[in-house]
N, CA, C and O atoms as CSV, one atom per row, in Angstrom:
chain,resi,resn,atom,element,x,y,z
A,1,MET,N,N,18.869,-51.141,-88.153
A,1,MET,CA,C,17.731,-49.846,-88.045
A,1,MET,C,C,18.115,-49.353,-86.620
A,1,MET,O,O,18.270,-48.136,-86.523
A,2,ALA,N,N,18.269,-49.992,-85.664
A,2,ALA,CA,C,18.565,-49.314,-84.478
A,2,ALA,C,C,19.606,-48.408,-84.444
A,2,ALA,O,O,19.430,-47.416,-83.737
A,3,LYS,N,N,20.710,-48.522,-85.075
A,3,LYS,CA,C,21.744,-47.588,-85.384
A,3,LYS,C,C,21.409,-46.449,-86.185
A,3,LYS,O,O,21.866,-45.316,-86.029
A,4,ASP,N,N,20.585,-46.816,-87.049
A,4,ASP,CA,C,20.061,-45.502,-88.007
A,4,ASP,C,C,19.062,-44.703,-87.420
A,4,ASP,O,O,18.884,-43.592,-87.920
A,5,ALA,N,N,18.397,-45.033,-86.490
A,5,ALA,CA,C,17.396,-44.321,-85.825
A,5,ALA,C,C,17.598,-43.150,-85.161
A,5,ALA,O,O,18.077,-43.171,-84.027
A,6,LYS,N,N,17.227,-41.865,-85.842
A,6,LYS,CA,C,17.731,-40.598,-85.350
A,6,LYS,C,C,16.430,-39.902,-84.677
A,6,LYS,O,O,16.523,-39.467,-83.529
A,7,THR,N,N,15.360,-39.812,-85.318
A,7,THR,CA,C,14.127,-39.260,-84.713
A,7,THR,C,C,13.386,-39.962,-83.729
A,7,THR,O,O,13.480,-41.187,-83.801
A,8,ILE,N,N,12.619,-39.462,-82.757
A,8,ILE,CA,C,11.818,-39.850,-81.784
A,8,ILE,C,C,10.990,-40.933,-82.428
A,8,ILE,O,O,10.893,-42.024,-81.866
A,9,GLU,N,N,10.454,-40.718,-83.451
A,9,GLU,CA,C,9.342,-41.491,-83.913
A,9,GLU,C,C,10.193,-42.817,-84.648
A,9,GLU,O,O,9.607,-43.899,-84.632
A,10,GLU,N,N,11.351,-42.759,-85.190
A,10,GLU,CA,C,12.114,-43.857,-85.540
A,10,GLU,C,C,12.547,-44.766,-84.152
A,10,GLU,O,O,12.345,-45.974,-84.023
A,11,LYS,N,N,13.006,-44.125,-83.443
A,11,LYS,CA,C,13.467,-44.747,-82.065
A,11,LYS,C,C,12.163,-45.506,-81.390
A,11,LYS,O,O,12.277,-46.630,-80.900
A,12,GLN,N,N,10.822,-44.729,-81.416
A,12,GLN,CA,C,9.713,-45.365,-80.720
A,12,GLN,C,C,9.311,-46.707,-81.541
A,12,GLN,O,O,8.702,-47.662,-81.058
A,13,TYR,N,N,9.776,-46.591,-82.889
A,13,TYR,CA,C,9.345,-47.779,-83.524
A,13,TYR,C,C,10.141,-49.227,-83.164
A,13,TYR,O,O,9.845,-50.338,-83.604
A,14,LEU,N,N,11.173,-48.907,-82.292
A,14,LEU,CA,C,11.988,-49.974,-81.963
A,14,LEU,C,C,11.194,-50.435,-80.370
A,14,LEU,O,O,11.633,-51.376,-79.708
A,15,VAL,N,N,10.416,-49.898,-80.081
A,15,VAL,CA,C,9.830,-50.437,-78.685
A,15,VAL,C,C,8.754,-51.266,-79.049
A,15,VAL,O,O,8.059,-51.003,-80.031
A,16,ARG,N,N,8.572,-52.205,-78.364
A,16,ARG,CA,C,7.483,-53.120,-78.167
A,16,ARG,C,C,6.815,-53.497,-76.939
A,16,ARG,O,O,7.473,-53.379,-75.906
A,17,TYR,N,N,5.741,-53.888,-76.869
A,17,TYR,CA,C,5.008,-53.819,-75.501
A,17,TYR,C,C,4.209,-55.138,-75.343
A,17,TYR,O,O,3.534,-55.578,-76.273
A,18,LYS,N,N,4.296,-55.720,-74.217
A,18,LYS,CA,C,3.327,-56.684,-73.877
A,18,LYS,C,C,2.389,-56.329,-72.812
A,18,LYS,O,O,2.603,-56.379,-71.601
A,19,ALA,N,N,1.256,-55.942,-73.455
A,19,ALA,CA,C,0.246,-55.474,-72.592
A,19,ALA,C,C,-0.603,-56.318,-71.688
A,19,ALA,O,O,-1.011,-57.425,-72.037
A,20,ASP,N,N,-0.850,-55.805,-70.579
A,20,ASP,CA,C,-1.777,-56.681,-69.619
A,20,ASP,C,C,-3.258,-56.371,-69.863
A,20,ASP,O,O,-3.502,-55.227,-70.247
A,21,SER,N,N,-4.282,-57.215,-69.699
A,21,SER,CA,C,-5.512,-56.925,-69.778
A,21,SER,C,C,-6.173,-55.817,-69.070
A,21,SER,O,O,-7.240,-55.284,-69.374
A,22,LYS,N,N,-5.327,-55.519,-68.002
A,22,LYS,CA,C,-6.039,-54.398,-66.973
A,22,LYS,C,C,-4.872,-53.355,-66.944
A,22,LYS,O,O,-3.674,-53.628,-66.875
A,23,SER,N,N,-5.422,-52.141,-67.006
A,23,SER,CA,C,-4.658,-50.718,-67.191
A,23,SER,C,C,-3.761,-50.713,-65.730
A,23,SER,O,O,-4.252,-51.090,-64.666
A,24,HIS,N,N,-2.388,-50.229,-65.873
A,24,HIS,CA,C,-1.643,-49.579,-64.736
A,24,HIS,C,C,-1.736,-48.320,-64.731
A,24,HIS,O,O,-0.990,-47.759,-63.928
A,25,LEU,N,N,-2.457,-47.616,-65.409
A,25,LEU,CA,C,-2.850,-46.125,-65.376
A,25,LEU,C,C,-4.309,-45.713,-65.129
A,25,LEU,O,O,-5.225,-46.001,-65.899
A,26,THR,N,N,-4.438,-45.066,-64.075
A,26,THR,CA,C,-5.934,-44.740,-63.774
A,26,THR,C,C,-6.032,-43.090,-63.681
A,26,THR,O,O,-5.300,-42.403,-62.969
A,27,VAL,N,N,-6.980,-42.641,-64.458
A,27,VAL,CA,C,-7.484,-41.179,-64.344
A,27,VAL,C,C,-8.469,-41.317,-63.145
A,27,VAL,O,O,-9.526,-41.941,-63.245
A,28,LEU,N,N,-8.082,-40.733,-62.073
A,28,LEU,CA,C,-8.786,-40.828,-60.871
A,28,LEU,C,C,-10.158,-40.128,-60.904
A,28,LEU,O,O,-11.073,-40.681,-60.292
A,29,ASP,N,N,-10.385,-39.053,-61.506
A,29,ASP,CA,C,-11.502,-38.263,-61.738
A,29,ASP,C,C,-11.925,-37.473,-62.995
A,29,ASP,O,O,-11.730,-36.263,-63.116
A,30,PHE,N,N,-12.513,-38.245,-63.911
A,30,PHE,CA,C,-12.599,-37.543,-65.219
A,30,PHE,C,C,-13.147,-36.206,-65.245
A,30,PHE,O,O,-12.871,-35.544,-66.245
A,31,ASP,N,N,-13.735,-35.768,-64.517
A,31,ASP,CA,C,-14.582,-34.349,-64.116
A,31,ASP,C,C,-13.522,-33.491,-63.762
A,31,ASP,O,O,-13.695,-32.285,-63.940
A,32,ILE,N,N,-12.348,-33.933,-63.244
A,32,ILE,CA,C,-11.350,-32.852,-63.152
A,32,ILE,C,C,-10.738,-32.607,-64.412
A,32,ILE,O,O,-10.512,-31.458,-64.791
A,33,CYS,N,N,-10.429,-33.710,-65.150
A,33,CYS,CA,C,-10.006,-33.477,-66.558
A,33,CYS,C,C,-10.778,-32.432,-67.523
A,33,CYS,O,O,-10.201,-31.696,-68.323
A,34,ALA,N,N,-12.042,-32.483,-67.337
A,34,ALA,CA,C,-12.984,-31.899,-68.243
A,34,ALA,C,C,-13.359,-30.466,-67.641
A,34,ALA,O,O,-13.846,-29.602,-68.371
A,35,THR,N,N,-13.144,-30.273,-66.457
A,35,THR,CA,C,-13.421,-28.748,-65.885
A,35,THR,C,C,-12.381,-28.043,-65.264
A,35,THR,O,O,-12.406,-26.816,-65.169
A,36,LYS,N,N,-11.398,-28.793,-64.801
A,36,LYS,CA,C,-10.138,-27.881,-64.237
A,36,LYS,C,C,-8.854,-27.990,-64.881
A,36,LYS,O,O,-7.852,-27.503,-64.356
A,37,CYS,N,N,-8.813,-28.664,-66.107
A,37,CYS,CA,C,-7.634,-28.853,-66.866
A,37,CYS,C,C,-7.907,-28.113,-68.130
A,37,CYS,O,O,-7.992,-28.975,-69.004
A,38,PRO,N,N,-8.064,-27.067,-68.589
A,38,PRO,CA,C,-8.166,-26.529,-69.870
A,38,PRO,C,C,-7.209,-27.099,-71.014
A,38,PRO,O,O,-7.520,-27.429,-72.159
A,39,ASP,N,N,-6.021,-27.121,-70.424
A,39,ASP,CA,C,-4.755,-27.463,-71.377
A,39,ASP,C,C,-4.667,-29.032,-71.780
A,39,ASP,O,O,-4.205,-29.478,-72.830
A,40,LYS,N,N,-5.148,-29.669,-70.838
A,40,LYS,CA,C,-4.974,-31.216,-71.174
A,40,LYS,C,C,-3.508,-31.493,-71.379
A,40,LYS,O,O,-3.069,-31.925,-72.445
A,41,ILE,N,N,-2.763,-31.230,-70.323
A,41,ILE,CA,C,-1.314,-31.266,-70.462
A,41,ILE,C,C,-0.720,-32.711,-70.649
A,41,ILE,O,O,0.319,-32.934,-71.270
A,42,CYS,N,N,-1.402,-33.547,-70.116
A,42,CYS,CA,C,-0.769,-34.806,-70.297
A,42,CYS,C,C,-1.077,-35.233,-71.729
A,42,CYS,O,O,-0.415,-36.102,-72.296
A,43,THR,N,N,-1.882,-34.732,-72.174
A,43,THR,CA,C,-1.892,-34.979,-73.983
A,43,THR,C,C,-0.660,-34.585,-74.695
A,43,THR,O,O,-0.306,-35.046,-75.780
A,44,VAL,N,N,0.009,-33.633,-73.948
A,44,VAL,CA,C,1.276,-32.933,-74.590
A,44,VAL,C,C,2.520,-33.716,-74.263
A,44,VAL,O,O,3.269,-34.144,-75.140
A,45,PHE,N,N,2.742,-33.913,-72.802
A,45,PHE,CA,C,4.179,-34.182,-72.455
A,45,PHE,C,C,4.352,-35.801,-72.372
A,45,PHE,O,O,5.382,-36.269,-71.886
A,46,CYS,N,N,3.313,-36.639,-72.859
A,46,CYS,CA,C,3.438,-38.093,-72.598
A,46,CYS,C,C,4.237,-38.569,-73.924
A,46,CYS,O,O,3.754,-38.362,-75.037
A,47,PRO,N,N,5.281,-39.111,-73.779
A,47,PRO,CA,C,5.888,-39.538,-75.145
A,47,PRO,C,C,5.407,-40.489,-75.846
A,47,PRO,O,O,5.621,-40.474,-77.058
A,48,GLY,N,N,4.674,-41.500,-75.283
A,48,GLY,CA,C,3.798,-42.547,-75.914
A,48,GLY,C,C,2.397,-42.139,-76.395
A,48,GLY,O,O,1.608,-42.861,-77.005
A,49,GLU,N,N,2.208,-40.800,-76.000
A,49,GLU,CA,C,0.850,-40.354,-76.627
A,49,GLU,C,C,-0.337,-41.408,-76.012
A,49,GLU,O,O,-1.205,-41.942,-76.701
A,50,VAL,N,N,-0.195,-41.541,-74.838
A,50,VAL,CA,C,-1.084,-42.437,-74.139
A,50,VAL,C,C,-2.466,-41.790,-74.007
A,50,VAL,O,O,-3.438,-42.512,-74.230
A,51,TYR,N,N,-2.664,-40.495,-73.665
A,51,TYR,CA,C,-3.463,-39.682,-73.211
A,51,TYR,C,C,-4.147,-38.838,-74.372
A,51,TYR,O,O,-3.605,-37.871,-74.906
A,52,LYS,N,N,-5.355,-39.308,-74.682
A,52,LYS,CA,C,-6.127,-38.458,-75.839
A,52,LYS,C,C,-7.336,-37.892,-75.091
A,52,LYS,O,O,-7.888,-38.496,-74.170
A,53,TRP,N,N,-7.719,-36.664,-75.559
A,53,TRP,CA,C,-8.827,-35.956,-75.115
A,53,TRP,C,C,-9.858,-36.185,-76.316
A,53,TRP,O,O,-9.612,-35.697,-77.419
A,54,GLU,N,N,-10.906,-36.864,-76.110
A,54,GLU,CA,C,-12.037,-37.078,-76.963
A,54,GLU,C,C,-12.849,-36.136,-77.177
A,54,GLU,O,O,-13.075,-35.351,-76.256
A,55,LYS,N,N,-13.502,-35.969,-78.462
A,55,LYS,CA,C,-14.488,-34.997,-78.620
A,55,LYS,C,C,-15.786,-35.122,-77.706
A,55,LYS,O,O,-16.473,-34.150,-77.393
A,56,GLU,N,N,-16.009,-36.263,-77.367
A,56,GLU,CA,C,-17.150,-36.560,-76.408
A,56,GLU,C,C,-16.864,-35.799,-74.995
A,56,GLU,O,O,-17.720,-35.823,-74.110
A,57,GLY,N,N,-15.614,-35.116,-74.821
A,57,GLY,CA,C,-15.505,-34.617,-73.323
A,57,GLY,C,C,-14.993,-35.697,-72.408
A,57,GLY,O,O,-15.492,-35.772,-71.286
A,58,ARG,N,N,-13.972,-36.611,-72.798
A,58,ARG,CA,C,-13.543,-37.662,-71.969
A,58,ARG,C,C,-12.147,-38.010,-72.120
A,58,ARG,O,O,-11.676,-37.908,-73.253
A,59,MET,N,N,-11.437,-38.385,-71.219
A,59,MET,CA,C,-9.932,-38.480,-71.574
A,59,MET,C,C,-9.855,-39.995,-71.767
A,59,MET,O,O,-10.307,-40.810,-70.963
A,60,PHE,N,N,-9.200,-40.308,-72.983
A,60,PHE,CA,C,-9.012,-41.757,-73.263
A,60,PHE,C,C,-7.590,-42.230,-73.009
A,60,PHE,O,O,-6.640,-41.570,-73.432
A,61,VAL,N,N,-7.410,-43.438,-72.279
A,61,VAL,CA,C,-5.986,-43.836,-71.781
A,61,VAL,C,C,-5.725,-44.941,-72.438
A,61,VAL,O,O,-6.407,-45.918,-72.130
A,62,GLY,N,N,-4.715,-45.097,-73.480
A,62,GLY,CA,C,-4.262,-46.095,-74.308
A,62,GLY,C,C,-3.093,-46.785,-73.475
A,62,GLY,O,O,-1.957,-46.768,-73.950
A,63,TYR,N,N,-3.294,-47.280,-72.471
A,63,TYR,CA,C,-2.111,-47.581,-71.646
A,63,TYR,C,C,-1.228,-48.734,-72.116
A,63,TYR,O,O,-0.189,-49.051,-71.538
A,64,GLU,N,N,-1.813,-49.467,-73.432
A,64,GLU,CA,C,-0.929,-50.401,-74.075
A,64,GLU,C,C,0.492,-49.946,-74.684
A,64,GLU,O,O,1.436,-50.716,-74.862
A,65,GLY,N,N,0.489,-48.552,-74.978
A,65,GLY,CA,C,1.685,-47.827,-75.336
A,65,GLY,C,C,2.449,-47.148,-74.579
A,65,GLY,O,O,3.309,-46.377,-75.005
A,66,CYS,N,N,2.171,-47.407,-73.174
A,66,CYS,CA,C,2.898,-46.629,-72.313
A,66,CYS,C,C,4.405,-46.983,-72.055
A,66,CYS,O,O,4.678,-48.152,-71.785
A,67,HIS,N,N,5.294,-46.137,-72.116
A,67,HIS,CA,C,6.662,-46.066,-72.085
A,67,HIS,C,C,7.263,-46.229,-70.835
A,67,HIS,O,O,8.488,-46.342,-70.826
A,68,GLU,N,N,6.477,-46.273,-69.476
A,68,GLU,CA,C,6.609,-46.207,-68.294
A,68,GLU,C,C,7.796,-45.234,-67.663
A,68,GLU,O,O,8.710,-45.502,-66.884
A,69,CYS,N,N,7.475,-44.200,-68.205
A,69,CYS,CA,C,8.456,-43.115,-67.717
A,69,CYS,C,C,7.921,-42.597,-66.445
A,69,CYS,O,O,8.720,-42.326,-65.549
A,70,GLY,N,N,6.711,-42.438,-66.276
A,70,GLY,CA,C,6.171,-41.793,-64.822
A,70,GLY,C,C,6.002,-40.522,-65.031
A,70,GLY,O,O,5.745,-39.868,-64.020
A,71,SER,N,N,6.081,-39.802,-66.299
A,71,SER,CA,C,5.809,-38.437,-66.264
A,71,SER,C,C,4.477,-38.045,-66.122
A,71,SER,O,O,4.229,-36.874,-65.835
A,72,CYS,N,N,3.559,-38.885,-66.288
A,72,CYS,CA,C,2.171,-38.446,-66.088
A,72,CYS,C,C,1.898,-38.395,-64.676
A,72,CYS,O,O,1.196,-37.450,-64.315
A,73,ARG,N,N,2.305,-39.218,-63.781
A,73,ARG,CA,C,2.414,-39.011,-62.350
A,73,ARG,C,C,2.819,-37.735,-61.774
A,73,ARG,O,O,2.229,-37.072,-60.922
A,74,ILE,N,N,4.156,-37.444,-62.503
A,74,ILE,CA,C,4.666,-36.072,-62.011
A,74,ILE,C,C,4.275,-35.003,-62.564
A,74,ILE,O,O,4.466,-33.961,-61.938
A,75,GLY,N,N,3.591,-34.935,-63.943
A,75,GLY,CA,C,3.445,-34.001,-64.633
A,75,GLY,C,C,2.009,-33.489,-64.550
A,75,GLY,O,O,1.838,-32.340,-64.958
A,76,CYS,N,N,0.898,-34.189,-64.064
A,76,CYS,CA,C,-0.397,-33.846,-63.817
A,76,CYS,C,C,-0.518,-32.761,-62.891
A,76,CYS,O,O,-0.204,-32.947,-61.716
A,77,PRO,N,N,-1.062,-31.316,-63.402
A,77,PRO,CA,C,-1.088,-30.397,-62.228
A,77,PRO,C,C,-2.084,-30.720,-61.057
A,77,PRO,O,O,-1.959,-30.146,-59.975
A,78,HIS,N,N,-3.030,-31.605,-61.272
A,78,HIS,CA,C,-4.107,-31.946,-60.482
A,78,HIS,C,C,-3.619,-33.230,-59.612
A,78,HIS,O,O,-4.223,-33.465,-58.566
A,79,GLN,N,N,-2.754,-33.903,-59.935
A,79,GLN,CA,C,-2.343,-35.207,-59.426
A,79,GLN,C,C,-3.524,-36.300,-59.615
A,79,GLN,O,O,-3.887,-37.126,-58.777
A,80,ASN,N,N,-3.982,-36.123,-60.784
A,80,ASN,CA,C,-5.234,-37.058,-61.255
A,80,ASN,C,C,-5.072,-38.144,-61.884
A,80,ASN,O,O,-5.999,-38.800,-62.359
A,81,ILE,N,N,-3.537,-38.522,-61.964
A,81,ILE,CA,C,-3.333,-39.867,-62.590
A,81,ILE,C,C,-2.589,-40.690,-61.532
A,81,ILE,O,O,-1.670,-40.274,-60.826
A,82,LYS,N,N,-3.162,-42.013,-61.525
A,82,LYS,CA,C,-2.466,-43.039,-60.562
A,82,LYS,C,C,-1.738,-43.773,-61.527
A,82,LYS,O,O,-2.312,-44.358,-62.446
A,83,TRP,N,N,-0.383,-43.782,-61.364
A,83,TRP,CA,C,0.590,-44.480,-62.085
A,83,TRP,C,C,1.068,-45.821,-61.137
A,83,TRP,O,O,1.287,-45.825,-59.926
A,84,GLU,N,N,1.134,-46.700,-61.885
A,84,GLU,CA,C,1.812,-48.041,-61.329
A,84,GLU,C,C,2.669,-48.727,-62.345
A,84,GLU,O,O,2.571,-48.385,-63.524
A,85,TYR,N,N,3.537,-49.711,-61.968
A,85,TYR,CA,C,4.373,-50.592,-62.660
A,85,TYR,C,C,3.292,-51.491,-63.137
A,85,TYR,O,O,2.353,-51.738,-62.381
A,86,PRO,N,N,3.350,-52.045,-64.430
A,86,PRO,CA,C,2.454,-53.155,-65.077
A,86,PRO,C,C,2.871,-54.146,-64.278
A,86,PRO,O,O,3.917,-54.118,-63.628
A,87,LYS,N,N,1.966,-55.163,-64.305
A,87,LYS,CA,C,2.082,-56.603,-63.443
A,87,LYS,C,C,3.514,-57.108,-64.023
A,87,LYS,O,O,4.090,-56.630,-65.000
A,88,GLY,N,N,3.913,-58.065,-63.293
A,88,GLY,CA,C,5.325,-58.718,-63.802
A,88,GLY,C,C,5.002,-59.285,-65.314
A,88,GLY,O,O,3.912,-59.697,-65.709
A,89,GLY,N,N,6.185,-59.204,-66.029
A,89,GLY,CA,C,5.962,-59.864,-67.360
A,89,GLY,C,C,5.260,-59.232,-68.261
A,89,GLY,O,O,5.010,-59.813,-69.317
A,90,HIS,N,N,4.787,-57.884,-68.030
A,90,HIS,CA,C,3.908,-57.167,-68.803
A,90,HIS,C,C,4.625,-55.755,-68.978
A,90,HIS,O,O,5.552,-55.497,-68.210
A,91,GLY,N,N,4.295,-54.939,-69.828
A,91,GLY,CA,C,4.870,-53.693,-70.229
A,91,GLY,C,C,5.962,-53.388,-71.295
A,91,GLY,O,O,6.130,-54.246,-72.162
A,92,ILE,N,N,6.587,-52.465,-71.323
A,92,ILE,CA,C,7.369,-52.031,-72.278
A,92,ILE,C,C,8.584,-52.907,-72.559
A,92,ILE,O,O,9.162,-53.333,-71.559
A,93,ILE,N,N,9.026,-53.219,-73.653
A,93,ILE,CA,C,10.114,-54.068,-74.226
A,93,ILE,C,C,11.067,-53.307,-75.037
A,93,ILE,O,O,10.781,-53.016,-76.198
A,94,PHE,N,N,12.187,-52.964,-74.504
A,94,PHE,CA,C,13.169,-52.225,-75.368
A,94,PHE,C,C,13.881,-53.264,-76.394
A,94,PHE,O,O,14.310,-54.337,-75.970
A,95,ARG,N,N,13.988,-52.895,-77.777
A,95,ARG,CA,C,14.861,-53.714,-78.784
A,95,ARG,C,C,15.731,-52.889,-79.306
A,95,ARG,O,O,15.378,-51.889,-79.931
A,96,LEU,N,N,17.047,-53.240,-79.095
A,96,LEU,CA,C,18.303,-52.430,-79.324
A,96,LEU,C,C,18.804,-52.801,-80.649
A,96,LEU,O,O,19.537,-52.045,-81.287
A,97,ALA,N,N,18.443,-53.897,-81.060
A,97,ALA,CA,C,18.833,-54.257,-82.710
A,97,ALA,C,C,17.910,-54.822,-83.466
A,97,ALA,O,O,18.155,-55.091,-84.642
């Protein structure tokens, strides 16, 4: 399967995670997301689709599927996301075959 994976969706299927019980991603101020960020750009650029804007007007962070690329800490125009590496032994596991 790994050699045949051509689309991003097929390649992401090869990724596995060992999630910690505590998130390594933190939205510092949810009010900033609601009032100062009309485009919710993190919901677009995150390859793991970790950030979801809920109808209730709140950002949901599904840290368990984080690819640990760090794009959220760089791409948030308000520097409103705190990103850290997961605790040792947790996080993304790449499967090559």
